[in-house]
N, C-alpha and C positions, 0 to 999 in steps of 0.2 A: 461390469464397469468398463467404460471405453479405455482406449490406450492412453488418454490423457484427460485431465480435468478441463471442463469448460471455464470460461471467465466467471460465470455465475457461481460455479462450485468453488473456485479459488477464493472469491469474495466471501462465500459462506464460511470457509475454513478460517479465514483471517478474522471474521467477526466473532468466532468462538473464543478468542483470546482477549477480547476487550472486556475489562472489568466493569462491574456495575458502578455507575456514577462517574466514569472516566470522561474527561474532556478530550474530544477527538476532532482532528482535522483530516478530512479525506481529500486526496488529490483529485484534480479535474479528470473527468472521464471514467474509465474503468474502476478506479477506487471508490467512486461514489456509490457503487453497487453494494458496498459493505454495509451501508446503513439499513438495507432491507432485511438483514439477517441477525438482528440482535436476539440472543438466546432468551427464552422465557425467564422472567424474573429479573432481568437485567435491563438497564436503560442507560445508554451513553448520552452525553450532551455534546451535540455536534456544533462545531465552530467553522465559520467561513471568513476568509480574509477580508471580504468587502464589508463586514460589520454586523453579523448576526450570530447569536449564541443560543442554542436550544431550539433550532428549527425542526420541523417535522418532515413527513414524507412528501414526495412530489404530488401535486394536485392531479386530479383526473383531467383528461384531455377536455379542453373547452372551459375549464374552471380556473385557469391560471390567472394570477394577478402579477403582471410583469413589473410591478414595483417591488416585488418580493422575489429576489433571485439570489443564487449562490455565486461563488467566484467563477464558476463555469458558465454563467448566464443561463442556468436552468431554473425554472420556477420551483419554489418551495412553499410549504405551508408553515403556519405558526402553531406552536404548542403553548399551553399555559406557562407563563414565566419567560417566554422568549425575550431576549434583550437585543436592542439595536445600539450601535455605537459607531463613532467615526473610524474611517479606514486606519488612521494613525493609531488609535487606541487598540484596534484589532491587532496590529503588528506589535504594539507594546506587550500585548498578552503573549504573542508568539515568542518574541525576543526575551521576555521576562521569565520564561520557563514555566508558564502557567498551563500549557497543554500536556496532557499525559501521553497521548499517542498521536503520531502522524503516520498515515498510510498512503504511500505513493506508488505510481507506476515506475517503470524503468526501461531504458534501453540496455544498460549494462550495470551489473553490480560486481565489484571486485572483492576478493577474499579478505581484503583489508577493511571492508565496510564502506569503501568509496562508492558514490552513486553518480551515475550519468543518466539523467532523464530529460535532457534537451539536446538539440543538435543544431549546428549551423548549416546543415544540409538543406536541400530544396524541399524535402518533405517532412522535416523534423519540426518539433516544437520550437518556435523561433526565438524564444528567450527563456532564461532561467526563471524569471518571475519570483513569486513569493516562496517557491520551494527551497531556495537557498537559506531563507530564514527559518522555515519549518524544520529542516533536517538538523539544525543545530539548536533550535529553541525547544523542541518537544523532548519530553523525558525518554520516550521510546520511539524509534523510527523503524517501521516495517515496510517491506516492498511486496507488491503482488504483481506477478508477471508470468507470461509463458516461459518455459524453461529454455527454449531456443527461439531464434528468429524465424521468420517465415521461410527463409532458405536454409534452415537447419543449423545455423551457427550458434554456439553457446552464448547465452546472455549473462551467465555467471562465469567470471573470468579472473585471471590473476591480476591484471591491471586494466583499467578502463582506457579505451582508445578515443572516446568522445569527450567533449568538455565536461568537467565535473560540476555537479550540483552541490556536493558536499564531500568532505574528507572524513573517513572513519566514522560515519554517522549511522549506518544501517546495522541493526542487530539481529533481524530475522527476515527471511525471504520465504514467501509462500508462492510456489510455482505450480505449473500444470502437472508436475511429476512428483514433487517432494516439498517438505518443510525443512528448511536449513537455517541453523543459527550461525552467526559470525562471532567467534570467540578467539581472542588473541591473534587476530590476523589470519584466521583459517575458517574454511567452511566446515561446519559440523552437522552431519546428517542426523535428523531427528525422526522423520517419517518419510515413507515413500509409497508409491502405489504398489499393492501386493503383487501385481502382474509383472513388475519390473525388478530385475536383479540389481544389486549394488554396482556390478560391473557395467551393466547396460546404462545405468544412471551416470556413472563416472564417464562413460564414453560421450555423453551429451553435455558434459560440464567442463568448462575451460580451466579449472584449477582442481587441485586434489581435494577430495572429500574425506574428512576424518570420520571414522566410525568408532567412537570410543566405547559403545555399548550396544545393547539390542536396539534395532531400528523398528519403530512402531509402524503399523500399516496406516496409510493415509486413506481414511474412509470418510466419504461424504455422501449425502443423499442425492438421489436423482432429481435434479432441479430443472 
């Protein structure tokens, strides 16, 4: 196994924790990959803010129907039972607590569960969008992300420095190096790459990692 997981492998790991029959919203971009890896015998019902519930995989190239898109403007297919509804009804589902899981990307996650996944900078996501509703409407909020930025700075920190998407909303983070829960305002280490020591992982994390018990190996297939 390489020194860190690829984005595809992180998405695969996050998918393993989605229960059969769960109603799930996947953030735009990287999190959309989670839908490819539903475990055998389980089926999630995917929701998109622009008004579709129960859509299927992306169509093959050349077979797109551009009247059928998700919130990220990517083409989707329909499954039996797919429902369409108004944008306002979609957000009523979100705000009413009817989604079981929301999985989003992140620039920063604080040990308190605060999430920053947009930025006012020139290259950042230019607005918070529906993510602010999702992180407080979904019953469980998870983040998938590289453990550090491209220049090696921790993305898991004591306090976020960027504008917040939500406060105390994230409960689990799947990174390129580890799986970490957020409990009582602290990062709790659950799994890590076998090739990485706890000390090495701590050196790449911007807040203290609690290790209350045995840490499982983070094992994923070659994808």
